[in-house]
C-alpha positions, 0 to 999 in steps of 0.5 A: 738143070745142068743144061740150063745152066749153060743155055741161060742168056747174060744181059745184054749191056750196052757198050760206052761210047767211046766219044763221050769222054771227048765230047766232054773234053771237046764241047764242056770243059774246053769252052769252060776253060776257054770262057774263064781264060777269056775273062781273066784276059780282059781282067788283067789287060785292064790292070796292065792298061791302068799301070802303063797310063793308057786310061784317064779317070773316065775311060777306067770307069768305063771299062770296068762297067763295059767288063760288066756288060760283057760278062752279062752278055756272054753269060746271056749266051751261054745261058742255055747250054751252061746254065751254072756257068752263066749264073757265075758270069752273071753275078761277076757282071753285076759285081763289076758294075757295082764297082764301076759306078762306086768307082765312079762316084768316089774317088773320080767324082763323075757322078753326083750322089742322086744319080749314082744312086738311081743307077745302082738302084737299076742294077739292083733290079737288073740282078733280082730279074736275072736271078728269076731269068736263070733261076738262080739264088746266088744272083738274088743274094747278090742283088741284096748285098749289092743293093744293101751296100748302095747307101754305104757306097754313096754316103755322103755324110748327112744322114736322113733316116727317113730317105734311107730306111724307105730305100730299104723298105723298098728294097725288102717288099722288093725281096718280098715279091722274089720270095712269093715266086721263089722259095729261097730261105737264104735270100730271106736271110741275108735281107733279114740279117742286112736290114737288122745290121744297118738298123742297130747301127742306127740305133747305136749312132742316133741313141747312144752317141748323139742321144737324139733318137726319134721314137715314133719314126724309129717304132714305125719304120722297124714295125714296117720291116717287122711286117714285111719280113713276117710276110716273106718268111711265110708266103710262099708256104701259104701260095704252096700250101707247104709245111714250115721247115724248122729254119723257116719256123726259127726265122719267124720266131727270132724276127718277132723277137727281135722286133719285140726287144727293138720295140720295148726298147724304143718304147721304154725309152719314150713312153714306158706306160706302152709297154704292155699294150705293144706286148698285147697287139704283137701277141694278137697280131701273131695270134690272128696268123698263128689261127688260120696257119694251123687250120690249114 
């Protein structure tokens, strides 16, 4: 035993490469610092050019949009080696595009209302596609914020709720398609919350301030929103045959509660006799989904 205690071989440990730290500094850290310096240099140069009066109104808008395009281009170039950092750059580029179009629309009036709206929709679609390409829900959140901010950025004061809610419904259907492929609960939450804020603000404006609530239209749109968000919160779980988390369960229940409150408010103001029919219809709808989900 005494001899064996001296003859035991110690486990061989591989020496750490001395070049690992140098590689991190040279290939990782310095590159990121250089990119940040480059981005900051573009921003400060743009500000300096504006302050010195080198740029006219058109050049200012073009510069902002160009910076956004450059950031997205750099992000695409770095996407393989710096996936997380490139997604941040892409998000900054998308934000710059939103700002550029907004500034071009007002105060410089370089875009008409319809053209600015179309361009912003295209930017939103680009942001959604980038979120899928980079597999980053942060970019999808940027797309949602930009998409829902679009009506606010280009509002002209002559509101048409049909056009507004058709646009929001289309945007949410896009998020529904995204939810089918990606399990990004934060995207569902942000889309749901943003729709709730815009719809509630419209209800307050047309009912309490103007006393001119279009009951049928309001009920149809809120029902469409409810159906989209109901599917949005369950579609990926059904596709992947996955169990529901507590957060997802809470989202489904909250969505149903808010829809029930909004529907009862509208119907009670329009035809109170239909309150019972609305309640039973909502119960039947939920049971029709609950039973097969329970069985599976």
